BAKOLNU-413953 format. One record per atom (N, C-alpha, C): residue number from 1; atom name; x, y, z. Coordinates in steps of 0.02 Angstrom, whole numbers. Example, Ala and Ser with C-alpha at 12.3 -4.5 7.8 and 13.67 -1.06 7.14 Angstrom:
<nodes>
<node><num>1</num><atomo>N</atomo><px>660</px><py>-284</py><pz>390</pz></node>
<node><num>1</num><atomo>CA</atomo><px>615</px><py>-225</py><pz>390</pz></node>
<node><num>1</num><atomo>C</atomo><px>660</px><py>-165</py><pz>390</pz></node>
<node><num>2</num><atomo>N</atomo><px>642</px><py>-112</py><pz>354</pz></node>
<node><num>2</num><atomo>CA</atomo><px>684</px><py>-53</py><pz>357</pz></node>
<node><num>2</num><atomo>C</atomo><px>645</px><py>2</py><pz>394</pz></node>
</nodes>
This chain:
<nodes>
<node><num>1</num><atomo>N</atomo><px>38</px><py>-70</py><pz>1</pz></node>
<node><num>1</num><atomo>CA</atomo><px>0</px><py>7</py><pz>7</pz></node>
<node><num>1</num><atomo>C</atomo><px>42</px><py>62</py><pz>-10</pz></node>
<node><num>2</num><atomo>N</atomo><px>42</px><py>97</py><pz>-45</pz></node>
<node><num>2</num><atomo>CA</atomo><px>81</px><py>155</py><pz>-46</pz></node>
<node><num>2</num><atomo>C</atomo><px>47</px><py>207</py><pz>1</pz></node>
<node><num>3</num><atomo>N</atomo><px>98</px><py>268</py><pz>32</pz></node>
<node><num>3</num><atomo>CA</atomo><px>84</px><py>324</py><pz>71</pz></node>
<node><num>3</num><atomo>C</atomo><px>89</px><py>370</py><pz>43</pz></node>
<node><num>4</num><atomo>N</atomo><px>61</px><py>422</py><pz>53</pz></node>
<node><num>4</num><atomo>CA</atomo><px>63</px><py>498</py><pz>26</pz></node>
<node><num>4</num><atomo>C</atomo><px>92</px><py>545</py><pz>87</pz></node>
<node><num>5</num><atomo>N</atomo><px>130</px><py>585</py><pz>83</pz></node>
<node><num>5</num><atomo>CA</atomo><px>149</px><py>650</py><pz>120</pz></node>
<node><num>5</num><atomo>C</atomo><px>106</px><py>689</py><pz>76</pz></node>
<node><num>6</num><atomo>N</atomo><px>81</px><py>740</py><pz>121</pz></node>
<node><num>6</num><atomo>CA</atomo><px>54</px><py>793</py><pz>82</pz></node>
<node><num>6</num><atomo>C</atomo><px>70</px><py>857</py><pz>126</pz></node>
<node><num>7</num><atomo>N</atomo><px>63</px><py>922</py><pz>87</pz></node>
<node><num>7</num><atomo>CA</atomo><px>55</px><py>983</py><pz>107</pz></node>
<node><num>7</num><atomo>C</atomo><px>-5</px><py>1015</py><pz>93</pz></node>
<node><num>8</num><atomo>N</atomo><px>-34</px><py>1038</py><pz>146</pz></node>
<node><num>8</num><atomo>CA</atomo><px>-99</px><py>1086</py><pz>113</pz></node>
<node><num>8</num><atomo>C</atomo><px>-68</px><py>1163</py><pz>137</pz></node>
<node><num>9</num><atomo>N</atomo><px>-105</px><py>1199</py><pz>96</pz></node>
<node><num>9</num><atomo>CA</atomo><px>-89</px><py>1265</py><pz>116</pz></node>
<node><num>9</num><atomo>C</atomo><px>-185</px><py>1294</py><pz>133</pz></node>
<node><num>10</num><atomo>N</atomo><px>-173</px><py>1321</py><pz>210</pz></node>
<node><num>10</num><atomo>CA</atomo><px>-221</px><py>1335</py><pz>220</pz></node>
<node><num>10</num><atomo>C</atomo><px>-240</px><py>1400</py><pz>234</pz></node>
<node><num>11</num><atomo>N</atomo><px>-285</px><py>1420</py><pz>215</pz></node>
<node><num>11</num><atomo>CA</atomo><px>-314</px><py>1506</py><pz>224</pz></node>
<node><num>11</num><atomo>C</atomo><px>-239</px><py>1546</py><pz>181</pz></node>
<node><num>12</num><atomo>N</atomo><px>-217</px><py>1531</py><pz>134</pz></node>
<node><num>12</num><atomo>CA</atomo><px>-163</px><py>1567</py><pz>100</pz></node>
<node><num>12</num><atomo>C</atomo><px>-108</px><py>1575</py><pz>140</pz></node>
<node><num>13</num><atomo>N</atomo><px>-91</px><py>1550</py><pz>212</pz></node>
<node><num>13</num><atomo>CA</atomo><px>-39</px><py>1573</py><pz>240</pz></node>
<node><num>13</num><atomo>C</atomo><px>-23</px><py>1507</py><pz>284</pz></node>
<node><num>14</num><atomo>N</atomo><px>-38</px><py>1464</py><pz>298</pz></node>
<node><num>14</num><atomo>CA</atomo><px>-27</px><py>1404</py><pz>330</pz></node>
<node><num>14</num><atomo>C</atomo><px>-37</px><py>1334</py><pz>320</pz></node>
<node><num>15</num><atomo>N</atomo><px>56</px><py>1317</py><pz>321</pz></node>
<node><num>15</num><atomo>CA</atomo><px>68</px><py>1254</py><pz>290</pz></node>
<node><num>15</num><atomo>C</atomo><px>56</px><py>1197</py><pz>346</pz></node>
<node><num>16</num><atomo>N</atomo><px>3</px><py>1150</py><pz>318</pz></node>
<node><num>16</num><atomo>CA</atomo><px>-5</px><py>1077</py><pz>354</pz></node>
<node><num>16</num><atomo>C</atomo><px>22</px><py>1029</py><pz>324</pz></node>
<node><num>17</num><atomo>N</atomo><px>83</px><py>988</py><pz>360</pz></node>
<node><num>17</num><atomo>CA</atomo><px>94</px><py>925</py><pz>335</pz></node>
<node><num>17</num><atomo>C</atomo><px>64</px><py>863</py><pz>359</pz></node>
<node><num>18</num><atomo>N</atomo><px>59</px><py>814</py><pz>313</pz></node>
<node><num>18</num><atomo>CA</atomo><px>13</px><py>755</py><pz>355</pz></node>
<node><num>18</num><atomo>C</atomo><px>46</px><py>701</py><pz>305</pz></node>
<node><num>19</num><atomo>N</atomo><px>31</px><py>650</py><pz>322</pz></node>
<node><num>19</num><atomo>CA</atomo><px>38</px><py>588</py><pz>301</pz></node>
<node><num>19</num><atomo>C</atomo><px>-29</px><py>551</py><pz>283</pz></node>
<node><num>20</num><atomo>N</atomo><px>-41</px><py>507</py><pz>241</pz></node>
<node><num>20</num><atomo>CA</atomo><px>-103</px><py>456</py><pz>239</pz></node>
<node><num>20</num><atomo>C</atomo><px>-95</px><py>410</py><pz>184</pz></node>
<node><num>21</num><atomo>N</atomo><px>-138</px><py>344</py><pz>179</pz></node>
<node><num>21</num><atomo>CA</atomo><px>-138</px><py>285</py><pz>131</pz></node>
<node><num>21</num><atomo>C</atomo><px>-192</px><py>309</py><pz>84</pz></node>
<node><num>22</num><atomo>N</atomo><px>-225</px><py>363</py><pz>107</pz></node>
<node><num>22</num><atomo>CA</atomo><px>-290</px><py>352</py><pz>57</pz></node>
<node><num>22</num><atomo>C</atomo><px>-305</px><py>448</py><pz>60</pz></node>
<node><num>23</num><atomo>N</atomo><px>-282</px><py>479</py><pz>-3</pz></node>
<node><num>23</num><atomo>CA</atomo><px>-256</px><py>538</py><pz>14</pz></node>
<node><num>23</num><atomo>C</atomo><px>-334</px><py>578</py><pz>-26</pz></node>
<node><num>24</num><atomo>N</atomo><px>-368</px><py>550</py><pz>-53</pz></node>
<node><num>24</num><atomo>CA</atomo><px>-442</px><py>588</py><pz>-78</pz></node>
<node><num>24</num><atomo>C</atomo><px>-495</px><py>585</py><pz>-10</pz></node>
<node><num>25</num><atomo>N</atomo><px>-486</px><py>532</py><pz>24</pz></node>
<node><num>25</num><atomo>CA</atomo><px>-530</px><py>529</py><pz>86</pz></node>
<node><num>25</num><atomo>C</atomo><px>-513</px><py>570</py><pz>135</pz></node>
<node><num>26</num><atomo>N</atomo><px>-427</px><py>566</py><pz>143</pz></node>
<node><num>26</num><atomo>CA</atomo><px>-399</px><py>617</py><pz>203</pz></node>
<node><num>26</num><atomo>C</atomo><px>-414</px><py>694</py><pz>166</pz></node>
<node><num>27</num><atomo>N</atomo><px>-420</px><py>703</py><pz>109</pz></node>
<node><num>27</num><atomo>CA</atomo><px>-428</px><py>783</py><pz>106</pz></node>
<node><num>27</num><atomo>C</atomo><px>-512</px><py>800</py><pz>115</pz></node>
<node><num>28</num><atomo>N</atomo><px>-545</px><py>759</py><pz>99</pz></node>
<node><num>28</num><atomo>CA</atomo><px>-610</px><py>772</py><pz>116</pz></node>
<node><num>28</num><atomo>C</atomo><px>-633</px><py>764</py><pz>193</pz></node>
<node><num>29</num><atomo>N</atomo><px>-590</px><py>737</py><pz>247</pz></node>
<node><num>29</num><atomo>CA</atomo><px>-584</px><py>744</py><pz>306</pz></node>
<node><num>29</num><atomo>C</atomo><px>-565</px><py>809</py><pz>322</pz></node>
<node><num>30</num><atomo>N</atomo><px>-521</px><py>831</py><pz>287</pz></node>
<node><num>30</num><atomo>CA</atomo><px>-501</px><py>894</py><pz>301</pz></node>
<node><num>30</num><atomo>C</atomo><px>-550</px><py>961</py><pz>293</pz></node>
<node><num>31</num><atomo>N</atomo><px>-569</px><py>945</py><pz>235</pz></node>
<node><num>31</num><atomo>CA</atomo><px>-617</px><py>1012</py><pz>204</pz></node>
<node><num>31</num><atomo>C</atomo><px>-682</px><py>1005</py><pz>252</pz></node>
<node><num>32</num><atomo>N</atomo><px>-706</px><py>931</py><pz>273</pz></node>
<node><num>32</num><atomo>CA</atomo><px>-764</px><py>931</py><pz>315</pz></node>
<node><num>32</num><atomo>C</atomo><px>-749</px><py>962</py><pz>391</pz></node>
<node><num>33</num><atomo>N</atomo><px>-688</px><py>987</py><pz>401</pz></node>
<node><num>33</num><atomo>CA</atomo><px>-678</px><py>1000</py><pz>467</pz></node>
<node><num>33</num><atomo>C</atomo><px>-679</px><py>947</py><pz>538</pz></node>
<node><num>34</num><atomo>N</atomo><px>-650</px><py>883</py><pz>497</pz></node>
<node><num>34</num><atomo>CA</atomo><px>-663</px><py>836</py><pz>547</pz></node>
<node><num>34</num><atomo>C</atomo><px>-580</px><py>834</py><pz>591</pz></node>
<node><num>35</num><atomo>N</atomo><px>-528</px><py>860</py><pz>547</pz></node>
<node><num>35</num><atomo>CA</atomo><px>-473</px><py>871</py><pz>577</pz></node>
<node><num>35</num><atomo>C</atomo><px>-462</px><py>921</py><pz>633</pz></node>
<node><num>36</num><atomo>N</atomo><px>-435</px><py>915</py><pz>684</pz></node>
<node><num>36</num><atomo>CA</atomo><px>-426</px><py>970</py><pz>732</pz></node>
<node><num>36</num><atomo>C</atomo><px>-385</px><py>1017</py><pz>727</pz></node>
<node><num>37</num><atomo>N</atomo><px>-319</px><py>1007</py><pz>684</pz></node>
<node><num>37</num><atomo>CA</atomo><px>-282</px><py>1042</py><pz>656</pz></node>
<node><num>37</num><atomo>C</atomo><px>-292</px><py>1101</py><pz>596</pz></node>
<node><num>38</num><atomo>N</atomo><px>-365</px><py>1079</py><pz>561</pz></node>
<node><num>38</num><atomo>CA</atomo><px>-357</px><py>1120</py><pz>511</pz></node>
<node><num>38</num><atomo>C</atomo><px>-423</px><py>1145</py><pz>507</pz></node>
<node><num>39</num><atomo>N</atomo><px>-471</px><py>1125</py><pz>557</pz></node>
<node><num>39</num><atomo>CA</atomo><px>-539</px><py>1142</py><pz>553</pz></node>
<node><num>39</num><atomo>C</atomo><px>-562</px><py>1218</py><pz>557</pz></node>
<node><num>40</num><atomo>N</atomo><px>-508</px><py>1254</py><pz>592</pz></node>
<node><num>40</num><atomo>CA</atomo><px>-518</px><py>1309</py><pz>589</pz></node>
<node><num>40</num><atomo>C</atomo><px>-509</px><py>1359</py><pz>524</pz></node>
<node><num>41</num><atomo>N</atomo><px>-497</px><py>1324</py><pz>472</pz></node>
<node><num>41</num><atomo>CA</atomo><px>-470</px><py>1356</py><pz>407</pz></node>
<node><num>41</num><atomo>C</atomo><px>-526</px><py>1348</py><pz>366</pz></node>
<node><num>42</num><atomo>N</atomo><px>-534</px><py>1395</py><pz>319</pz></node>
<node><num>42</num><atomo>CA</atomo><px>-622</px><py>1391</py><pz>281</pz></node>
<node><num>42</num><atomo>C</atomo><px>-583</px><py>1379</py><pz>204</pz></node>
<node><num>43</num><atomo>N</atomo><px>-514</px><py>1380</py><pz>180</pz></node>
<node><num>43</num><atomo>CA</atomo><px>-493</px><py>1378</py><pz>132</pz></node>
<node><num>43</num><atomo>C</atomo><px>-419</px><py>1341</py><pz>124</pz></node>
<node><num>44</num><atomo>N</atomo><px>-426</px><py>1275</py><pz>103</pz></node>
<node><num>44</num><atomo>CA</atomo><px>-381</px><py>1215</py><pz>102</pz></node>
<node><num>44</num><atomo>C</atomo><px>-357</px><py>1197</py><pz>38</pz></node>
<node><num>45</num><atomo>N</atomo><px>-307</px><py>1191</py><pz>15</pz></node>
<node><num>45</num><atomo>CA</atomo><px>-278</px><py>1184</py><pz>-57</pz></node>
<node><num>45</num><atomo>C</atomo><px>-221</px><py>1123</py><pz>-37</pz></node>
<node><num>46</num><atomo>N</atomo><px>-215</px><py>1068</py><pz>-87</pz></node>
<node><num>46</num><atomo>CA</atomo><px>-179</px><py>1025</py><pz>-92</pz></node>
<node><num>46</num><atomo>C</atomo><px>-120</px><py>1052</py><pz>-135</pz></node>
<node><num>47</num><atomo>N</atomo><px>-66</px><py>1052</py><pz>-116</pz></node>
<node><num>47</num><atomo>CA</atomo><px>-2</px><py>1101</py><pz>-161</pz></node>
<node><num>47</num><atomo>C</atomo><px>55</px><py>1054</py><pz>-160</pz></node>
<node><num>48</num><atomo>N</atomo><px>67</px><py>1010</py><pz>-127</pz></node>
<node><num>48</num><atomo>CA</atomo><px>110</px><py>961</py><pz>-139</pz></node>
<node><num>48</num><atomo>C</atomo><px>102</px><py>884</py><pz>-105</pz></node>
<node><num>49</num><atomo>N</atomo><px>143</px><py>850</py><pz>-144</pz></node>
<node><num>49</num><atomo>CA</atomo><px>130</px><py>776</py><pz>-118</pz></node>
<node><num>49</num><atomo>C</atomo><px>215</px><py>743</py><pz>-148</pz></node>
<node><num>50</num><atomo>N</atomo><px>207</px><py>691</py><pz>-93</pz></node>
<node><num>50</num><atomo>CA</atomo><px>274</px><py>632</py><pz>-109</pz></node>
<node><num>50</num><atomo>C</atomo><px>248</px><py>566</py><pz>-78</pz></node>
<node><num>51</num><atomo>N</atomo><px>264</px><py>514</py><pz>-125</pz></node>
<node><num>51</num><atomo>CA</atomo><px>251</px><py>437</py><pz>-124</pz></node>
<node><num>51</num><atomo>C</atomo><px>300</px><py>400</py><pz>-80</pz></node>
<node><num>52</num><atomo>N</atomo><px>279</px><py>364</py><pz>-38</pz></node>
<node><num>52</num><atomo>CA</atomo><px>327</px><py>314</py><pz>-15</pz></node>
<node><num>52</num><atomo>C</atomo><px>291</px><py>246</py><pz>-12</pz></node>
<node><num>53</num><atomo>N</atomo><px>343</px><py>205</py><pz>13</pz></node>
<node><num>53</num><atomo>CA</atomo><px>312</px><py>128</py><pz>18</pz></node>
<node><num>53</num><atomo>C</atomo><px>295</px><py>103</py><pz>69</pz></node>
<node><num>54</num><atomo>N</atomo><px>338</px><py>120</py><pz>125</pz></node>
<node><num>54</num><atomo>CA</atomo><px>305</px><py>114</py><pz>192</pz></node>
<node><num>54</num><atomo>C</atomo><px>292</px><py>152</py><pz>239</pz></node>
<node><num>55</num><atomo>N</atomo><px>276</px><py>149</py><pz>297</pz></node>
<node><num>55</num><atomo>CA</atomo><px>248</px><py>191</py><pz>340</pz></node>
<node><num>55</num><atomo>C</atomo><px>313</px><py>240</py><pz>379</pz></node>
<node><num>56</num><atomo>N</atomo><px>368</px><py>186</py><pz>388</pz></node>
<node><num>56</num><atomo>CA</atomo><px>428</px><py>202</py><pz>415</pz></node>
<node><num>56</num><atomo>C</atomo><px>464</px><py>256</py><pz>379</pz></node>
<node><num>57</num><atomo>N</atomo><px>465</px><py>237</py><pz>321</pz></node>
<node><num>57</num><atomo>CA</atomo><px>498</px><py>306</py><pz>279</pz></node>
<node><num>57</num><atomo>C</atomo><px>462</px><py>367</py><pz>280</pz></node>
<node><num>58</num><atomo>N</atomo><px>392</px><py>357</py><pz>278</pz></node>
<node><num>58</num><atomo>CA</atomo><px>348</px><py>424</py><pz>271</pz></node>
<node><num>58</num><atomo>C</atomo><px>359</px><py>449</py><pz>329</pz></node>
<node><num>59</num><atomo>N</atomo><px>360</px><py>415</py><pz>397</pz></node>
<node><num>59</num><atomo>CA</atomo><px>351</px><py>456</py><pz>451</pz></node>
<node><num>59</num><atomo>C</atomo><px>418</px><py>494</py><pz>471</pz></node>
<node><num>60</num><atomo>N</atomo><px>482</px><py>479</py><pz>445</pz></node>
<node><num>60</num><atomo>CA</atomo><px>542</px><py>503</py><pz>449</pz></node>
<node><num>60</num><atomo>C</atomo><px>535</px><py>555</py><pz>404</pz></node>
<node><num>61</num><atomo>N</atomo><px>515</px><py>568</py><pz>352</pz></node>
<node><num>61</num><atomo>CA</atomo><px>500</px><py>612</py><pz>301</pz></node>
<node><num>61</num><atomo>C</atomo><px>453</px><py>682</py><pz>326</pz></node>
<node><num>62</num><atomo>N</atomo><px>410</px><py>635</py><pz>365</pz></node>
<node><num>62</num><atomo>CA</atomo><px>353</px><py>700</py><pz>386</pz></node>
<node><num>62</num><atomo>C</atomo><px>385</px><py>737</py><pz>432</pz></node>
<node><num>63</num><atomo>N</atomo><px>418</px><py>708</py><pz>488</pz></node>
<node><num>63</num><atomo>CA</atomo><px>456</px><py>728</py><pz>550</pz></node>
<node><num>63</num><atomo>C</atomo><px>507</px><py>782</py><pz>526</pz></node>
<node><num>64</num><atomo>N</atomo><px>547</px><py>774</py><pz>483</pz></node>
<node><num>64</num><atomo>CA</atomo><px>591</px><py>808</py><pz>444</pz></node>
<node><num>64</num><atomo>C</atomo><px>561</px><py>882</py><pz>420</pz></node>
<node><num>65</num><atomo>N</atomo><px>515</px><py>861</py><pz>361</pz></node>
<node><num>65</num><atomo>CA</atomo><px>481</px><py>937</py><pz>341</pz></node>
<node><num>65</num><atomo>C</atomo><px>434</px><py>968</py><pz>397</pz></node>
<node><num>66</num><atomo>N</atomo><px>408</px><py>953</py><pz>444</pz></node>
<node><num>66</num><atomo>CA</atomo><px>368</px><py>987</py><pz>518</pz></node>
<node><num>66</num><atomo>C</atomo><px>419</px><py>1019</py><pz>533</pz></node>
<node><num>67</num><atomo>N</atomo><px>474</px><py>1005</py><pz>545</pz></node>
<node><num>67</num><atomo>CA</atomo><px>533</px><py>1046</py><pz>580</pz></node>
<node><num>67</num><atomo>C</atomo><px>556</px><py>1104</py><pz>549</pz></node>
<node><num>68</num><atomo>N</atomo><px>554</px><py>1101</py><pz>479</pz></node>
<node><num>68</num><atomo>CA</atomo><px>570</px><py>1158</py><pz>442</pz></node>
<node><num>68</num><atomo>C</atomo><px>540</px><py>1211</py><pz>444</pz></node>
<node><num>69</num><atomo>N</atomo><px>567</px><py>1270</py><pz>433</pz></node>
<node><num>69</num><atomo>CA</atomo><px>542</px><py>1342</py><pz>432</pz></node>
<node><num>69</num><atomo>C</atomo><px>492</px><py>1348</py><pz>388</pz></node>
<node><num>70</num><atomo>N</atomo><px>446</px><py>1403</py><pz>385</pz></node>
<node><num>70</num><atomo>CA</atomo><px>390</px><py>1424</py><pz>342</pz></node>
<node><num>70</num><atomo>C</atomo><px>436</px><py>1432</py><pz>267</pz></node>
<node><num>71</num><atomo>N</atomo><px>508</px><py>1449</py><pz>250</pz></node>
<node><num>71</num><atomo>CA</atomo><px>542</px><py>1475</py><pz>196</pz></node>
<node><num>71</num><atomo>C</atomo><px>548</px><py>1408</py><pz>173</pz></node>
<node><num>72</num><atomo>N</atomo><px>568</px><py>1353</py><pz>208</pz></node>
<node><num>72</num><atomo>CA</atomo><px>609</px><py>1295</py><pz>183</pz></node>
<node><num>72</num><atomo>C</atomo><px>543</px><py>1264</py><pz>160</pz></node>
<node><num>73</num><atomo>N</atomo><px>495</px><py>1249</py><pz>182</pz></node>
<node><num>73</num><atomo>CA</atomo><px>423</px><py>1225</py><pz>157</pz></node>
<node><num>73</num><atomo>C</atomo><px>417</px><py>1253</py><pz>93</pz></node>
<node><num>74</num><atomo>N</atomo><px>404</px><py>1317</py><pz>87</pz></node>
<node><num>74</num><atomo>CA</atomo><px>386</px><py>1358</py><pz>32</pz></node>
<node><num>74</num><atomo>C</atomo><px>433</px><py>1332</py><pz>-24</pz></node>
<node><num>75</num><atomo>N</atomo><px>497</px><py>1344</py><pz>-13</pz></node>
<node><num>75</num><atomo>CA</atomo><px>560</px><py>1321</py><pz>-73</pz></node>
<node><num>75</num><atomo>C</atomo><px>533</px><py>1246</py><pz>-90</pz></node>
<node><num>76</num><atomo>N</atomo><px>516</px><py>1208</py><pz>-55</pz></node>
<node><num>76</num><atomo>CA</atomo><px>509</px><py>1139</py><pz>-57</pz></node>
<node><num>76</num><atomo>C</atomo><px>447</px><py>1139</py><pz>-117</pz></node>
<node><num>77</num><atomo>N</atomo><px>390</px><py>1177</py><pz>-105</pz></node>
<node><num>77</num><atomo>CA</atomo><px>335</px><py>1165</py><pz>-139</pz></node>
<node><num>77</num><atomo>C</atomo><px>342</px><py>1196</py><pz>-198</pz></node>
<node><num>78</num><atomo>N</atomo><px>375</px><py>1240</py><pz>-202</pz></node>
<node><num>78</num><atomo>CA</atomo><px>381</px><py>1284</py><pz>-284</pz></node>
<node><num>78</num><atomo>C</atomo><px>458</px><py>1253</py><pz>-325</pz></node>
<node><num>79</num><atomo>N</atomo><px>478</px><py>1221</py><pz>-279</pz></node>
<node><num>79</num><atomo>CA</atomo><px>528</px><py>1179</py><pz>-313</pz></node>
<node><num>79</num><atomo>C</atomo><px>585</px><py>1210</py><pz>-330</pz></node>
<node><num>80</num><atomo>N</atomo><px>597</px><py>1259</py><pz>-288</pz></node>
<node><num>80</num><atomo>CA</atomo><px>665</px><py>1299</py><pz>-300</pz></node>
<node><num>80</num><atomo>C</atomo><px>706</px><py>1253</py><pz>-240</pz></node>
<node><num>81</num><atomo>N</atomo><px>739</px><py>1209</py><pz>-265</pz></node>
<node><num>81</num><atomo>CA</atomo><px>800</px><py>1160</py><pz>-232</pz></node>
<node><num>81</num><atomo>C</atomo><px>858</px><py>1204</py><pz>-215</pz></node>
<node><num>82</num><atomo>N</atomo><px>897</px><py>1238</py><pz>-269</pz></node>
<node><num>82</num><atomo>CA</atomo><px>943</px><py>1276</py><pz>-237</pz></node>
<node><num>82</num><atomo>C</atomo><px>919</px><py>1334</py><pz>-171</pz></node>
<node><num>83</num><atomo>N</atomo><px>877</px><py>1357</py><pz>-183</pz></node>
<node><num>83</num><atomo>CA</atomo><px>855</px><py>1384</py><pz>-118</pz></node>
<node><num>83</num><atomo>C</atomo><px>857</px><py>1354</py><pz>-37</pz></node>
<node><num>84</num><atomo>N</atomo><px>822</px><py>1305</py><pz>-62</pz></node>
<node><num>84</num><atomo>CA</atomo><px>795</px><py>1237</py><pz>-13</pz></node>
<node><num>84</num><atomo>C</atomo><px>869</px><py>1226</py><pz>33</pz></node>
<node><num>85</num><atomo>N</atomo><px>919</px><py>1217</py><pz>-24</pz></node>
<node><num>85</num><atomo>CA</atomo><px>987</px><py>1186</py><pz>-15</pz></node>
<node><num>85</num><atomo>C</atomo><px>1023</px><py>1231</py><pz>28</pz></node>
<node><num>86</num><atomo>N</atomo><px>1015</px><py>1309</py><pz>10</pz></node>
<node><num>86</num><atomo>CA</atomo><px>1044</px><py>1375</py><pz>39</pz></node>
<node><num>86</num><atomo>C</atomo><px>1005</px><py>1383</py><pz>103</pz></node>
<node><num>87</num><atomo>N</atomo><px>952</px><py>1365</py><pz>119</pz></node>
<node><num>87</num><atomo>CA</atomo><px>919</px><py>1366</py><pz>184</pz></node>
<node><num>87</num><atomo>C</atomo><px>919</px><py>1310</py><pz>226</pz></node>
<node><num>88</num><atomo>N</atomo><px>927</px><py>1267</py><pz>195</pz></node>
<node><num>88</num><atomo>CA</atomo><px>958</px><py>1204</py><pz>237</pz></node>
<node><num>88</num><atomo>C</atomo><px>1034</px><py>1209</py><pz>270</pz></node>
<node><num>89</num><atomo>N</atomo><px>1051</px><py>1259</py><pz>239</pz></node>
<node><num>89</num><atomo>CA</atomo><px>1149</px><py>1276</py><pz>265</pz></node>
<node><num>89</num><atomo>C</atomo><px>1138</px><py>1338</py><pz>329</pz></node>
<node><num>90</num><atomo>N</atomo><px>1097</px><py>1373</py><pz>311</pz></node>
<node><num>90</num><atomo>CA</atomo><px>1082</px><py>1437</py><pz>361</pz></node>
<node><num>90</num><atomo>C</atomo><px>1033</px><py>1432</py><pz>407</pz></node>
<node><num>91</num><atomo>N</atomo><px>1004</px><py>1353</py><pz>412</pz></node>
<node><num>91</num><atomo>CA</atomo><px>947</px><py>1338</py><pz>464</pz></node>
<node><num>91</num><atomo>C</atomo><px>909</px><py>1382</py><pz>490</pz></node>
<node><num>92</num><atomo>N</atomo><px>863</px><py>1433</py><pz>427</pz></node>
<node><num>92</num><atomo>CA</atomo><px>841</px><py>1458</py><pz>420</pz></node>
<node><num>92</num><atomo>C</atomo><px>777</px><py>1429</py><pz>447</pz></node>
</nodes>
C-alpha cells in the first residue's frame, strides 16, 4: 500500500504537513473540518505530495519537513531546490 506525504496551504498562509494511505478521503476529512489541526481554516488547498512505500519511511520524512521553517517548506513546494539547499545550510 503506497503512502502519501502531503502539504496543504490553509487560508493562503499556513502550511499543514500530513501523511495518509488514502489521499482523497483524507482531503475530504480536512475540508469537512474533522481534523482538529485544520478545522479552523476555510480555504484548504493541496499544494504538494510525495509517495513512499513504507510507513516508516514516510514518518521520518514527515518529521523532517514539519521541523522546517516556512521558507524551507515554501521552497520545497515551489521546486526551488537551490534555495532549499541554501536555507538548509543557514538553518533558517
